[in-house]
N, C-alpha and C positions, 0 to 999 in steps of 0.2 A: 561268717567267722572271719575275724581279722587275721591277716597273714602274720606269721611268726616273726618275721624280720622287717616289720614296718619301719619307715623312716621316723625318727624321733619327733619331727614337727607334726606328723600325722597323729602320733600317740598323744602329744601334749594338747593338740587342738581338740581331739575327741574328749579328753579329760576336762579341759577348760569349758568346752561347749556344754558338756553334761552338767557340770557344776553350775554354770551360769543359768542354764535352763531350769534347774532345780530351785535355785535361789530366786530368780526373777518371776517364778510362777506364783509366789505368795505376796500379795500386795502389802501386807503389814511389814514383811522383811524389807521391802523396797522403801516404805515410808520411814522406817527406823534408820535406814541407810546401812544396814548390816551387809558386810561383804565377807569373803573368805579368801585367805591366803593359802594356796595349795602348794605343798612340797611333796611330790610323789602321792602317796595315799593319805598323808597327814594334812589335816585342816586346822587352821587357826581362824576363829571368827574375829572380825574387827568391827567395832561399833564406833564410827567417827563421831567426835563430839559435835553437838548441835544444841543451840539454846532451847529448842523445843523439848529436849530430853530432861531439862531441869525440873525437879519436883519441889525443892525448897530453895527459893532464890536468896534466902537469908544466909545460907551456908556458903555458897550454893552447892547442891548435891543432885546427882542423877536420881530421877524418880525411881522408887522401889519397884513399881510395875514395869518400868523400862528395863531395869536390871533383871527381873524375873523373866521377862519376855526374851531378852538377849540370851540368857542361859538356856531357856527352853528351846528357842530356835536353834542354838548351837547343838543341843542334844539331838533334836529331830533331824537336822541336816547331817550330822555325823552318823547317826544310826542308818539313815537312808543311803548315804554315801557308802558305808560299809556293806550294806545289804545288796547294792547294785554293782559293786566293784567288779566282780567276776564277769557278769553279763556285759558290762561296759567294756572291759578289757578285751573280751572275746568278740566284740562288735555285734553282739546279739541285740543290744538296745542302743538307741541313739536319741535320747530325749531332746525335744525341741519345744521351747516355750510357746512358739506360734502354733503348735499342734498339741493341744491339751491331752489328747488320748495317748500321746507318746510319753507323757511324764509318769514317773513311778508314783504310786499312791503313797502318801506319807503315813507314818505310824500315828496312832491316836494316843494321846496322853491319858494314862490311868490315874496317876498321881504325880505331883511334882513338889518337892520340898526344897525351899531356898533358905540358906543360912546367910544372913547379911552380916558380914564381918567388920565392915567399916563403911563410911560414906563413899559413894562413887563420886570422885572429883570431876570438875568440869574439864575433862580431857578425854582423849580416845581410850577405849577399853578393849581388852582382848580376852578371848576365852577358848578353851580346848575341852573337848568332851572325850571320855573314854567309855567304850561299851564294856560293861562289866559282865553281862550275860546276854546272849542273844539266841533265842530259839525260833522255831517256826511261828509261834503265836505271841510270844512275850519277850520283852527285852528290858534290861536295866542299864541305866547310863549315869555316870558321874561327870559333872562339869565344874570347872574352876575358872574364875574370872579375875583379872588383874588389870592394873593400869601401867604404872611405871616400872615395877619390878615383878617378875614372874613369881618370885618367892613370897610376895606380899599381896595375898589375895584380898579382894574387897567383897567377894561373894562366892559361894559354891552351892551346888544343888545336886540332888539325886532324883532321878525320875524313872518311872516304870511306864512302859508303853505296850500297846497292843499292836502287833505288827500287821501291816496290810497283807491281805490274802490275795495272791495272784491267781486268777482263774483262767 
């Protein structure tokens, strides 16, 4: 159990190490280049622009599959982050990407519906997920993605997930 009055750098290090282990454990997240900006327990996903993400070079626009993957990854990471927060804060878990058995099991997607609101432009994209409902077995998450203006979404999604059972 983590001490109640831990130094701030120890707390931040534990949080950052846990998030990095979670994200780096999935090769597709690494290939897409998705990272997460963490402020306390709030996460913002960041998809840095890369030419390989372009689906239609005539526009150019980010590929719809990349957009959907970005939204789904954001939902899964947010859901996992929310689920492990208490255990991480108490020091009961310390995920390490080099030790696969230390990593939390990720939720499984039941369904995921994406609304493409406008073309994703050839620039960085951001997304935030909100857990709408989370139980022991099932969870619902809403995700919004934008580029230049938070109020001007280019895509949003709703997903339902089967939560990993810890045995």
